[in-house]
gemmi code that builds the backbone of each chain (N, CA, C; Angstrom):
import gemmi

chains = {
    "A": [
        ("ASN", (0.865, -1.190, 0.000), (0.000, 0.000, 0.000), (0.895, 1.231, 0.000)),
        ("ALA", (0.902, 1.941, -1.104), (1.774, 3.096, -1.218), (1.320, 4.163, -0.241)),
        ("GLY", (2.294, 4.903, 0.265), (1.984, 6.003, 1.164), (1.595, 7.237, 0.382)),
        ("VAL", (1.581, 8.360, 1.077), (1.300, 9.644, 0.440), (2.457, 9.977, -0.490)),
        ("MET", (2.130, 10.357, -1.697), (3.173, 10.675, -2.682), (3.139, 12.159, -3.014)),
        ("GLN", (4.316, 12.730, -3.080), (4.439, 14.133, -3.454), (5.492, 14.290, -4.543)),
        ("ASN", (5.224, 15.177, -5.453), (6.252, 15.517, -6.431), (6.066, 16.947, -6.907)),
        ("PRO", (7.177, 17.593, -7.270), (8.523, 17.055, -7.177), (9.037, 17.059, -5.741)),
        ("ARG", (10.117, 16.389, -5.476), (10.685, 16.384, -4.130), (11.475, 17.672, -3.888)),
        ("HIS", (12.064, 18.191, -4.933), (12.795, 19.458, -4.846), (12.386, 20.307, -6.042)),
        ("LEU", (12.203, 21.592, -5.777), (11.774, 22.506, -6.834), (12.506, 23.824, -6.660)),
        ("VAL", (13.136, 24.276, -7.726), (13.847, 25.560, -7.703), (13.137, 26.491, -8.665)),
        ("ARG", (12.801, 27.663, -8.172), (12.141, 28.664, -8.987), (12.811, 30.015, -8.775)),
        ("ARG", (12.742, 30.843, -9.794), (13.211, 32.219, -9.672), (12.022, 33.081, -9.242)),
        ("ARG", (12.356, 34.185, -8.617), (11.307, 35.115, -8.165), (10.386, 35.474, -9.339)),
        ("GLY", (9.076, 35.442, -9.062), (8.098, 35.788, -10.086), (7.551, 34.606, -10.861)),
        ("GLN", (8.207, 33.440, -10.758), (7.701, 32.259, -11.458), (6.583, 31.600, -10.650)),
        ("GLU", (5.991, 30.574, -11.250), (4.927, 29.821, -10.573), (5.488, 28.486, -10.091)),
        ("ALA", (4.990, 28.050, -8.949), (5.352, 26.724, -8.433), (4.077, 25.894, -8.307)),
        ("ARG", (4.160, 24.644, -8.795), (3.035, 23.705, -8.681), (3.521, 22.473, -7.945)),
        ("LEU", (2.869, 22.203, -6.820), (3.240, 21.068, -5.988), (2.078, 20.059, -6.023)),
        ("ARG", (2.431, 18.773, -6.186), (1.405, 17.752, -6.344), (1.411, 16.760, -5.181)),
        ("CYS", (0.228, 16.274, -4.870), (0.084, 15.330, -3.769), (-0.956, 14.289, -4.118)),
        ("SER", (-0.559, 13.022, -4.040), (-1.515, 11.921, -4.191), (-1.695, 11.263, -2.836)),
        ("PRO", (-2.914, 11.257, -2.304), (-3.122, 10.691, -0.963), (-2.976, 9.177, -0.966)),
        ("MET", (-2.914, 8.627, 0.224), (-2.886, 7.169, 0.365), (-4.173, 6.587, -0.201)),
        ("LYS", (-4.102, 5.350, -0.671), (-5.273, 4.683, -1.221), (-6.349, 4.612, -0.144)),
        ("GLY", (-7.560, 5.015, -0.502), (-8.660, 4.969, 0.447), (-8.833, 6.231, 1.265)),
        ("HIS", (-7.908, 7.170, 1.117), (-8.002, 8.424, 1.849), (-8.613, 9.502, 0.959)),
        ("SER", (-9.619, 10.192, 1.513), (-10.277, 11.226, 0.726), (-10.069, 12.627, 1.312)),
        ("HIS", (-9.279, 12.716, 2.387), (-9.031, 14.002, 3.044), (-7.554, 14.349, 2.849)),
        ("VAL", (-7.302, 15.551, 2.349), (-5.937, 16.000, 2.073), (-5.676, 17.317, 2.796)),
        ("TYR", (-4.490, 17.425, 3.346), (-4.082, 18.612, 4.097), (-2.719, 19.052, 3.581)),
        ("TRP", (-2.530, 20.359, 3.514), (-1.215, 20.908, 3.179), (-0.679, 21.694, 4.369)),
        ("TYR", (0.616, 21.481, 4.647), (1.308, 22.187, 5.725), (2.599, 22.770, 5.169)),
        ("ARG", (3.049, 23.836, 5.787), (4.312, 24.461, 5.385), (5.244, 24.514, 6.590)),
        ("GLN", (6.510, 24.235, 6.329), (7.519, 24.324, 7.383), (8.621, 25.253, 6.904)),
        ("LEU", (8.633, 26.456, 7.460), (9.681, 27.408, 7.129), (10.960, 27.011, 7.856)),
        ("PRO", (12.115, 27.424, 7.347), (13.386, 27.062, 7.985), (13.387, 27.409, 9.474)),
        ("GLU", (13.739, 26.447, 10.285), (13.853, 26.622, 11.743), (12.519, 26.980, 12.399)),
        ("GLU", (11.407, 26.678, 11.740), (10.105, 26.935, 12.332), (9.274, 25.659, 12.355)),
        ("GLY", (8.172, 25.727, 13.061), (7.294, 24.566, 13.162), (6.406, 24.411, 11.943)),
        ("LEU", (5.701, 23.298, 11.912), (4.746, 23.028, 10.846), (3.487, 23.859, 11.037)),
        ("LYS", (3.056, 24.498, 9.950), (1.853, 25.325, 10.009), (0.833, 24.845, 8.979)),
        ("PHE", (-0.396, 24.683, 9.421), (-1.483, 24.278, 8.546), (-1.750, 25.339, 7.487)),
        ("MET", (-2.026, 24.874, 6.276), (-2.401, 25.806, 5.211), (-3.847, 25.596, 4.770)),
        ("VAL", (-4.174, 24.365, 4.340), (-5.480, 24.143, 3.744), (-5.883, 22.676, 3.898)),
        ("TYR", (-7.201, 22.461, 3.969), (-7.770, 21.119, 4.097), (-8.798, 20.955, 2.980)),
        ("LEU", (-8.650, 19.865, 2.222), (-9.533, 19.649, 1.086), (-10.096, 18.227, 1.099)),
        ("GLN", (-11.285, 18.105, 0.567), (-11.824, 16.820, 0.167), (-12.055, 16.911, -1.341)),
        ("LYS", (-12.388, 15.806, -1.948), (-12.541, 15.799, -3.411), (-13.455, 16.943, -3.874)),
        ("GLU", (-12.899, 17.802, -4.706), (-13.605, 18.909, -5.348), (-14.057, 19.999, -4.369)),
        ("ASN", (-13.655, 19.929, -3.115), (-14.083, 20.936, -2.138), (-12.922, 21.406, -1.264)),
        ("ILE", (-12.857, 22.709, -1.057), (-11.963, 23.267, -0.047), (-12.767, 23.398, 1.234)),
        ("ILE", (-12.342, 22.691, 2.283), (-13.085, 22.678, 3.532), (-12.610, 23.789, 4.472)),
        ("ASP", (-11.315, 23.986, 4.544), (-10.749, 24.983, 5.457), (-9.478, 25.533, 4.832)),
        ("GLU", (-9.474, 26.796, 4.511), (-8.270, 27.428, 3.949), (-7.786, 28.548, 4.852)),
        ("SER", (-8.051, 28.418, 6.140), (-7.727, 29.487, 7.079), (-6.231, 29.753, 7.214)),
        ("GLY", (-5.395, 28.799, 6.805), (-3.959, 28.986, 6.914), (-3.280, 29.434, 5.626)),
        ("MET", (-4.061, 29.629, 4.611), (-3.496, 30.026, 3.311), (-3.266, 31.528, 3.274)),
        ("PRO", (-2.095, 31.958, 2.793), (-1.926, 33.390, 2.531), (-3.019, 33.880, 1.581)),
        ("LYS", (-3.432, 35.106, 1.760), (-4.587, 35.614, 1.006), (-4.303, 35.768, -0.475)),
        ("GLU", (-3.063, 36.005, -0.818), (-2.725, 36.234, -2.224), (-1.708, 35.202, -2.695)),
        ("ARG", (-1.736, 34.909, -3.953), (-0.756, 34.102, -4.698), (-0.876, 32.606, -4.447)),
        ("PHE", (-1.518, 32.186, -3.396), (-1.610, 30.759, -3.070), (-3.024, 30.238, -3.389)),
        ("SER", (-3.077, 29.041, -3.980), (-4.355, 28.391, -4.206), (-4.159, 26.882, -4.136)),
        ("ALA", (-5.243, 26.176, -3.887), (-5.179, 24.718, -3.800), (-6.432, 24.124, -4.401)),
        ("GLU", (-6.265, 22.908, -4.932), (-7.412, 22.197, -5.468), (-7.214, 20.705, -5.270)),
        ("PHE", (-8.307, 19.982, -5.288), (-8.282, 18.523, -5.209), (-9.392, 18.050, -6.144)),
        ("PRO", (-9.048, 17.890, -7.427), (-10.087, 17.574, -8.410), (-10.618, 16.157, -8.249)),
        ("LYS", (-11.719, 15.895, -8.938), (-12.341, 14.580, -8.887), (-11.372, 13.491, -9.323)),
        ("GLU", (-10.604, 13.785, -10.346), (-9.587, 12.856, -10.826), (-8.213, 13.508, -10.692)),
        ("GLY", (-7.248, 12.757, -10.223), (-5.888, 13.274, -10.164), (-5.496, 13.774, -8.791)),
        ("PRO", (-4.246, 14.236, -8.699), (-3.715, 14.624, -7.399), (-4.233, 15.983, -6.928)),
        ("SER", (-3.982, 16.269, -5.667), (-4.204, 17.617, -5.150), (-3.041, 18.489, -5.601)),
        ("ILE", (-3.326, 19.734, -5.909), (-2.313, 20.676, -6.377), (-2.283, 21.881, -5.449)),
        ("LEU", (-1.099, 22.247, -5.005), (-0.874, 23.523, -4.317), (-0.119, 24.411, -5.293)),
        ("ARG", (-0.695, 25.544, -5.585), (-0.125, 26.431, -6.600), (0.294, 27.742, -5.954)),
        ("ILE", (1.517, 28.159, -6.234), (2.019, 29.438, -5.731), (2.411, 30.283, -6.929)),
        ("GLN", (1.719, 31.376, -7.099), (2.015, 32.267, -8.217), (3.015, 33.344, -7.785)),
        ("GLN", (3.818, 33.785, -8.740), (4.753, 34.890, -8.521), (5.546, 34.686, -7.224)),
        ("VAL", (6.264, 33.589, -7.155), (6.959, 33.236, -5.920), (7.945, 34.312, -5.502)),
        ("VAL", (8.113, 34.415, -4.188), (9.093, 35.317, -3.578), (10.011, 34.476, -2.699)),
        ("ARG", (11.149, 35.074, -2.297), (12.137, 34.305, -1.531), (11.538, 33.759, -0.238)),
        ("GLY", (10.607, 34.501, 0.351), (9.991, 34.055, 1.594), (9.125, 32.813, 1.459)),
        ("ASP", (8.855, 32.399, 0.214), (8.084, 31.166, -0.010), (8.967, 29.929, 0.106)),
        ("SER", (10.275, 30.117, 0.176), (11.193, 28.978, 0.304), (10.901, 28.242, 1.609)),
        ("ALA", (10.562, 26.969, 1.475), (10.151, 26.185, 2.631), (9.964, 24.738, 2.187)),
        ("ALA", (9.685, 23.891, 3.178), (9.245, 22.525, 2.876), (7.725, 22.502, 2.952)),
        ("TYR", (7.112, 21.973, 1.911), (5.655, 21.879, 1.860), (5.280, 20.398, 1.966)),
        ("PHE", (4.524, 20.098, 3.006), (4.125, 18.717, 3.250), (2.636, 18.541, 2.996)),
        ("CYS", (2.315, 17.427, 2.402), (0.939, 17.015, 2.221), (0.680, 15.845, 3.169)),
        ("ALA", (-0.516, 15.806, 3.725), (-0.921, 14.677, 4.563), (-2.297, 14.224, 4.109)),
        ("SER", (-2.623, 12.966, 4.394), (-3.961, 12.479, 4.080), (-4.497, 11.641, 5.230)),
        ("SER", (-5.808, 11.555, 5.291), (-6.460, 10.729, 6.309), (-7.706, 10.109, 5.693)),
        ("PRO", (-8.154, 8.993, 6.271), (-9.348, 8.342, 5.724), (-10.646, 9.035, 6.119)),
        ("GLY", (-10.615, 9.808, 7.215), (-11.821, 10.466, 7.680), (-11.496, 11.586, 8.633)),
        ("VAL", (-12.516, 12.196, 9.159), (-12.299, 13.330, 10.060), (-11.758, 12.841, 11.394)),
        ("GLU", (-10.920, 13.664, 11.996), (-10.286, 13.400, 13.289), (-9.531, 12.085, 13.312)),
        ("GLU", (-9.166, 11.595, 12.160), (-8.339, 10.389, 12.103), (-6.892, 10.770, 11.824)),
        ("THR", (-6.013, 9.830, 12.051), (-4.590, 10.091, 11.924), (-4.248, 10.585, 10.529)),
        ("GLN", (-3.421, 11.604, 10.483), (-2.937, 12.126, 9.213), (-1.539, 11.566, 8.957)),
        ("TYR", (-1.341, 11.056, 7.758), (-0.061, 10.488, 7.344), (0.577, 11.432, 6.336)),
        ("PHE", (1.856, 11.700, 6.574), (2.541, 12.711, 5.783), (3.309, 12.112, 4.613)),
        ("GLY", (3.337, 12.878, 3.532), (4.194, 12.558, 2.415), (5.607, 13.044, 2.658)),
        ("PRO", (6.524, 12.773, 1.712), (7.938, 13.118, 1.890), (8.221, 14.608, 1.784)),
        ("GLY", (7.271, 15.370, 1.273), (7.452, 16.815, 1.185), (8.051, 17.263, -0.138)),
        ("THR", (7.800, 18.516, -0.458), (8.463, 19.200, -1.567), (9.238, 20.361, -0.978)),
        ("ARG", (10.526, 20.389, -1.266), (11.360, 21.485, -0.783), (11.514, 22.507, -1.892)),
        ("LEU", (10.904, 23.658, -1.641), (10.907, 24.742, -2.624), (11.994, 25.739, -2.288)),
        ("LEU", (12.801, 26.052, -3.263), (13.829, 27.066, -3.107), (13.575, 28.147, -4.151)),
        ("VAL", (13.410, 29.370, -3.682), (13.203, 30.501, -4.585), (14.482, 31.330, -4.645)),
        ("LEU", (15.024, 31.449, -5.849), (16.285, 32.196, -6.014), (16.018, 33.675, -6.278)),
    ],
    "B": [
        ("GLN", (-0.733, 33.290, 24.507), (-0.434, 31.884, 24.786), (-0.508, 31.078, 23.492)),
        ("LYS", (0.535, 30.282, 23.219), (0.541, 29.443, 22.041), (-0.470, 28.328, 22.220)),
        ("GLU", (-1.030, 27.872, 21.090), (-2.029, 26.810, 21.167), (-1.435, 25.507, 21.665)),
        ("VAL", (-0.245, 25.183, 21.217), (0.447, 23.964, 21.633), (1.881, 24.357, 21.985)),
        ("GLU", (2.285, 24.021, 23.194), (3.611, 24.425, 23.653), (4.459, 23.224, 24.014)),
        ("GLN", (5.697, 23.269, 23.565), (6.685, 22.253, 23.911), (7.976, 22.947, 24.273)),
        ("ASN", (8.763, 22.309, 25.124), (10.101, 22.785, 25.403), (10.954, 22.449, 24.182)),
        ("SER", (11.560, 23.473, 23.582), (12.284, 23.237, 22.321), (13.572, 22.452, 22.505)),
        ("GLY", (14.045, 22.363, 23.761), (15.270, 21.623, 24.005), (16.490, 22.436, 23.626)),
        ("PRO", (17.613, 21.793, 23.294), (17.716, 20.348, 23.114), (17.686, 19.574, 24.432)),
        ("LEU", (17.119, 18.377, 24.356), (17.056, 17.469, 25.478), (18.061, 16.356, 25.218)),
        ("SER", (18.976, 16.205, 26.143), (20.030, 15.213, 25.985), (19.848, 14.110, 27.013)),
        ("VAL", (19.803, 12.853, 26.538), (19.522, 11.700, 27.398), (20.562, 10.613, 27.098)),
        ("PRO", (21.115, 9.966, 28.102), (22.069, 8.874, 27.829), (21.350, 7.656, 27.262)),
        ("GLU", (22.067, 6.923, 26.436), (21.518, 5.697, 25.847), (21.052, 4.743, 26.940)),
        ("GLY", (19.872, 4.167, 26.726), (19.324, 3.223, 27.690), (18.431, 3.850, 28.743)),
        ("ALA", (18.466, 5.165, 28.867), (17.645, 5.866, 29.859), (16.249, 6.145, 29.287)),
        ("ILE", (15.382, 6.712, 30.138), (14.040, 7.104, 29.704), (14.054, 8.573, 29.280)),
        ("ALA", (13.544, 8.831, 28.082), (13.387, 10.211, 27.615), (11.933, 10.620, 27.847)),
        ("SER", (11.746, 11.802, 28.416), (10.405, 12.288, 28.733), (10.158, 13.603, 28.002)),
        ("LEU", (9.144, 13.604, 27.148), (8.820, 14.779, 26.342), (7.440, 15.271, 26.746)),
        ("ASN", (7.306, 16.587, 26.898), (6.078, 17.150, 27.431), (5.461, 18.161, 26.480)),
        ("CYS", (4.141, 18.315, 26.615), (3.394, 19.197, 25.723), (2.148, 19.679, 26.456)),
        ("THR", (1.851, 20.962, 26.347), (0.591, 21.482, 26.875), (-0.184, 22.138, 25.742)),
        ("TYR", (-1.508, 22.180, 25.880), (-2.341, 22.754, 24.833), (-3.386, 23.660, 25.454)),
        ("SER", (-3.890, 24.599, 24.679), (-4.768, 25.628, 25.239), (-6.258, 25.352, 25.032)),
        ("ASP", (-6.606, 24.582, 23.984), (-8.024, 24.350, 23.682), (-8.549, 23.190, 24.530)),
        ("ARG", (-9.320, 23.519, 25.559), (-9.779, 22.503, 26.501), (-10.669, 21.452, 25.840)),
        ("GLY", (-11.300, 21.822, 24.729), (-12.205, 20.890, 24.072), (-11.530, 19.909, 23.130)),
        ("SER", (-10.223, 19.990, 22.982), (-9.508, 19.114, 22.055), (-9.708, 17.655, 22.429)),
        ("GLN", (-9.808, 16.809, 21.395), (-10.103, 15.390, 21.620), (-9.046, 14.459, 21.040)),
        ("SER", (-8.225, 14.977, 20.141), (-7.288, 14.112, 19.420), (-5.880, 14.660, 19.561)),
        ("PHE", (-4.956, 13.748, 19.911), (-3.584, 14.161, 20.223), (-2.602, 13.197, 19.572)),
        ("PHE", (-1.525, 13.745, 19.068), (-0.591, 12.936, 18.289), (0.841, 13.312, 18.618)),
        ("TRP", (1.712, 12.313, 18.550), (3.153, 12.551, 18.600), (3.753, 12.090, 17.272)),
        ("TYR", (4.508, 12.991, 16.653), (5.232, 12.685, 15.424), (6.731, 12.825, 15.694)),
        ("ARG", (7.497, 12.046, 14.967), (8.955, 12.145, 15.004), (9.421, 12.669, 13.644)),
        ("GLN", (10.350, 13.606, 13.668), (10.876, 14.159, 12.425), (12.393, 14.173, 12.466)),
        ("TYR", (13.000, 13.384, 11.606), (14.451, 13.438, 11.439), (14.783, 14.637, 10.549)),
        ("SER", (15.979, 15.144, 10.713), (16.395, 16.332, 9.973), (16.261, 16.119, 8.465)),
        ("GLY", (15.550, 17.017, 7.813), (15.392, 16.932, 6.365), (14.340, 15.938, 5.900)),
        ("LYS", (13.632, 15.336, 6.838), (12.620, 14.334, 6.493), (11.225, 14.814, 6.881)),
        ("SER", (10.233, 13.995, 6.566), (8.852, 14.363, 6.882), (8.447, 13.803, 8.242)),
        ("PRO", (7.411, 14.361, 8.856), (6.940, 13.839, 10.150), (6.419, 12.410, 10.008)),
        ("GLU", (6.750, 11.600, 11.002), (6.351, 10.197, 11.019), (5.559, 9.956, 12.299)),
        ("LEU", (4.370, 9.397, 12.197), (3.525, 9.182, 13.363), (4.157, 8.175, 14.320)),
        ("ILE", (4.209, 8.568, 15.594), (4.669, 7.661, 16.643), (3.473, 7.102, 17.404)),
        ("MET", (2.617, 8.010, 17.888), (1.486, 7.584, 18.713), (0.320, 8.533, 18.502)),
        ("SER", (-0.880, 8.012, 18.648), (-2.074, 8.832, 18.773), (-2.746, 8.456, 20.085)),
        ("ILE", (-3.403, 9.428, 20.708), (-4.091, 9.143, 21.967), (-5.325, 10.019, 22.049)),
        ("TYR", (-6.418, 9.441, 22.528), (-7.688, 10.146, 22.522), (-8.349, 10.186, 23.904)),
        ("SER", (-7.931, 9.253, 24.805), (-8.562, 9.143, 26.126), (-7.546, 9.411, 27.219)),
        ("ASN", (-8.026, 9.891, 28.345), (-7.153, 10.103, 29.497), (-6.460, 8.802, 29.895)),
        ("GLY", (-5.215, 8.944, 30.340), (-4.477, 7.771, 30.799), (-3.268, 7.516, 29.939)),
        ("ASP", (-2.800, 6.288, 30.004), (-1.591, 5.879, 29.291), (-1.929, 4.990, 28.116)),
        ("LYS", (-1.111, 5.107, 27.072), (-1.200, 4.212, 25.919), (0.209, 3.784, 25.558)),
        ("GLU", (0.434, 2.479, 25.543), (1.780, 1.954, 25.327), (1.877, 1.269, 23.973)),
        ("ASP", (3.027, 1.469, 23.321), (3.308, 0.792, 22.054), (4.814, 0.561, 22.001)),
        ("GLY", (5.214, -0.655, 22.325), (6.644, -0.961, 22.340), (7.373, -0.143, 23.380)),
        ("ARG", (8.412, 0.564, 22.970), (9.182, 1.387, 23.914), (8.531, 2.742, 24.190)),
        ("PHE", (7.448, 3.035, 23.511), (6.809, 4.346, 23.615), (5.543, 4.276, 24.477)),
        ("THR", (5.369, 5.284, 25.333), (4.139, 5.439, 26.109), (3.684, 6.880, 26.005)),
        ("ALA", (2.439, 7.059, 25.560), (1.840, 8.391, 25.550), (0.931, 8.510, 26.773)),
        ("GLN", (0.951, 9.689, 27.373), (0.117, 9.943, 28.549), (-0.705, 11.193, 28.291)),
        ("LEU", (-1.999, 11.119, 28.597), (-2.891, 12.248, 28.377), (-3.632, 12.590, 29.662)),
        ("ASN", (-3.640, 13.870, 29.987), (-4.398, 14.375, 31.125), (-5.181, 15.589, 30.649)),
        ("LYS", (-6.443, 15.370, 30.314), (-7.245, 16.448, 29.735), (-7.555, 17.533, 30.769)),
        ("ALA", (-7.676, 17.172, 32.035), (-7.959, 18.177, 33.068), (-6.817, 19.175, 33.177)),
        ("SER", (-5.593, 18.683, 33.023), (-4.411, 19.547, 33.094), (-3.988, 20.043, 31.718)),
        ("GLN", (-4.668, 19.569, 30.671), (-4.344, 19.952, 29.287), (-2.883, 19.651, 28.992)),
        ("TYR", (-2.534, 18.421, 29.237), (-1.138, 17.997, 29.201), (-1.040, 16.637, 28.526)),
        ("VAL", (-0.082, 16.513, 27.627), (0.172, 15.222, 26.987), (1.680, 15.005, 26.951)),
        ("SER", (2.104, 13.791, 27.210), (3.542, 13.517, 27.246), (3.861, 12.250, 26.468)),
        ("LEU", (5.130, 12.097, 26.169), (5.634, 10.903, 25.491), (6.865, 10.421, 26.240)),
        ("LEU", (6.846, 9.162, 26.642), (7.998, 8.545, 27.281), (8.621, 7.555, 26.302)),
        ("ILE", (9.934, 7.592, 26.220), (10.672, 6.633, 25.391), (11.586, 5.856, 26.319)),
        ("ARG", (11.299, 4.570, 26.457), (12.130, 3.728, 27.329), (13.297, 3.168, 26.549)),
        ("ASP", (14.364, 2.816, 27.279), (15.546, 2.208, 26.662), (15.959, 3.011, 25.421)),
        ("SER", (16.187, 4.286, 25.612), (16.489, 5.187, 24.492), (17.674, 4.698, 23.669)),
        ("GLN", (17.542, 4.825, 22.356), (18.580, 4.419, 21.412), (19.072, 5.643, 20.639)),
        ("PRO", (20.312, 5.602, 20.170), (20.802, 6.734, 19.350), (19.893, 7.029, 18.156)),
        ("SER", (19.221, 5.994, 17.626), (18.318, 6.206, 16.489), (17.054, 6.971, 16.877)),
        ("ASP", (16.826, 7.153, 18.178), (15.700, 7.972, 18.628), (16.007, 9.462, 18.559)),
        ("SER", (17.245, 9.803, 18.289), (17.632, 11.218, 18.186), (16.903, 11.858, 17.015)),
        ("ALA", (16.052, 12.826, 17.315), (15.205, 13.466, 16.308), (14.464, 14.614, 16.983)),
        ("THR", (13.648, 15.304, 16.209), (12.739, 16.299, 16.783), (11.365, 15.655, 16.938)),
        ("TYR", (10.786, 15.799, 18.112), (9.489, 15.199, 18.401), (8.430, 16.300, 18.435)),
        ("LEU", (7.416, 16.104, 17.618), (6.361, 17.100, 17.443), (5.081, 16.634, 18.112)),
        ("CYS", (4.556, 17.477, 18.964), (3.249, 17.261, 19.573), (2.217, 17.965, 18.693)),
        ("ALA", (1.111, 17.296, 18.416), (0.081, 17.896, 17.564), (-1.297, 17.634, 18.149)),
        ("VAL", (-2.163, 18.601, 17.990), (-3.511, 18.548, 18.552), (-4.502, 18.962, 17.476)),
        ("ILE", (-5.660, 18.333, 17.455), (-6.761, 18.826, 16.630), (-7.667, 19.612, 17.567)),
        ("PRO", (-7.664, 20.945, 17.479), (-8.458, 21.774, 18.397), (-9.901, 21.814, 17.968)),
        ("ILE", (-10.785, 21.380, 18.833), (-12.199, 21.277, 18.477), (-12.815, 22.638, 18.252)),
        ("ILE", (-12.311, 23.641, 18.967), (-12.938, 24.956, 18.922), (-12.823, 25.577, 17.546)),
        ("GLN", (-11.810, 25.141, 16.774), (-11.586, 25.723, 15.460), (-12.589, 25.191, 14.449)),
        ("GLY", (-13.216, 24.072, 14.763), (-14.237, 23.535, 13.873), (-13.709, 22.847, 12.640)),
        ("ALA", (-12.434, 22.638, 12.552), (-11.864, 21.985, 11.371), (-10.935, 20.864, 11.819)),
        ("GLN", (-10.340, 20.214, 10.873), (-9.562, 19.012, 11.150), (-8.066, 19.246, 11.073)),
        ("LYS", (-7.649, 20.479, 11.151), (-6.226, 20.734, 11.004), (-5.461, 20.327, 12.250)),
        ("LEU", (-4.238, 19.876, 12.045), (-3.328, 19.618, 13.147), (-2.641, 20.930, 13.516)),
        ("VAL", (-2.624, 21.223, 14.810), (-1.852, 22.364, 15.312), (-0.630, 21.783, 16.012)),
        ("PHE", (0.538, 22.156, 15.549), (1.783, 21.585, 16.044), (2.457, 22.501, 17.048)),
        ("GLY", (3.139, 21.895, 18.000), (4.090, 22.636, 18.807), (5.367, 22.850, 18.017)),
        ("GLN", (6.281, 23.586, 18.622), (7.542, 23.899, 17.947), (8.453, 22.683, 17.843)),
        ("GLY", (8.186, 21.663, 18.624), (9.007, 20.460, 18.596), (10.093, 20.489, 19.660)),
        ("THR", (10.438, 19.309, 20.156), (11.540, 19.155, 21.104), (12.632, 18.353, 20.433)),
        ("ARG", (13.816, 18.939, 20.388), (14.952, 18.235, 19.781), (15.568, 17.317, 20.825)),
        ("LEU", (15.570, 16.030, 20.545), (16.087, 15.012, 21.462), (17.380, 14.428, 20.923)),
        ("THR", (18.382, 14.364, 21.785), (19.649, 13.719, 21.432), (19.918, 12.604, 22.427)),
        ("ILE", (20.153, 11.396, 21.915), (20.497, 10.250, 22.751), (22.002, 10.041, 22.628)),
        ("ASN", (22.676, 10.130, 23.751), (24.140, 10.030, 23.766), (24.588, 8.589, 24.018)),
        ("PRO", (25.404, 8.031, 23.116), (25.879, 6.647, 23.298), (26.766, 6.511, 24.535)),
    ],
}
model = gemmi.Model(1)
for chain_id, residues in chains.items():
    chain = gemmi.Chain(chain_id)
    for i, (resn, *xyz) in enumerate(residues, 1):
        res = gemmi.Residue()
        res.name, res.seqid = resn, gemmi.SeqId(i, " ")
        for name, pos in zip(("N", "CA", "C"), xyz):
            atom = gemmi.Atom()
            atom.name, atom.element = name, gemmi.Element(name[0])
            atom.pos, atom.b_iso = gemmi.Position(*pos), 0.0
            res.add_atom(atom)
        chain.add_residue(res)
    model.add_chain(chain)
structure = gemmi.Structure()
structure.add_model(model)
structure.setup_entities()
């Protein structure tokens, strides 16, 4: 049973470019969460999605960031016009239901030059 | 007051001893509590989940929950050098109405051979 998959594992972008991060949840899991870990800081919640629905985006920056979890395919976290402060590790987690254990993917490490 | 607080450490424990990690949380209505382990440069890995007051044991690990004191701890018996990592306490706060994990800053644990 494959775990949570994320790609790419490392992503380098120049300021002003777009970054697209992908997450495929564990088989049987319909709840997806995105977290960000800035250098030397803790993990911070960004967004919680179920298929075709954003349930909670209270942790998302108001501008440049968006997320989706379409009916078919992986969840996508999109960052437009990246800035150096976006450099961080972005982790996706999935769970089979509400208040159940969340399992983390390997993360995407974004570096903005 | 932070929602989830941990002593950032570093906590240094001799090999074979018991390591004790502590965490307090502010949302009295929280029902779900988790301990994750994170090695440097890696993603969080679930160690234990606990939902009821008391102790929960799994191998060398014991999680303890005291909802009246809003306190959760993790004990690691017979500590091994491979236990050296950052340990993250996470809570799902009921008051927020969503399923996001709120993490503490993490406690860096070093097991000395």
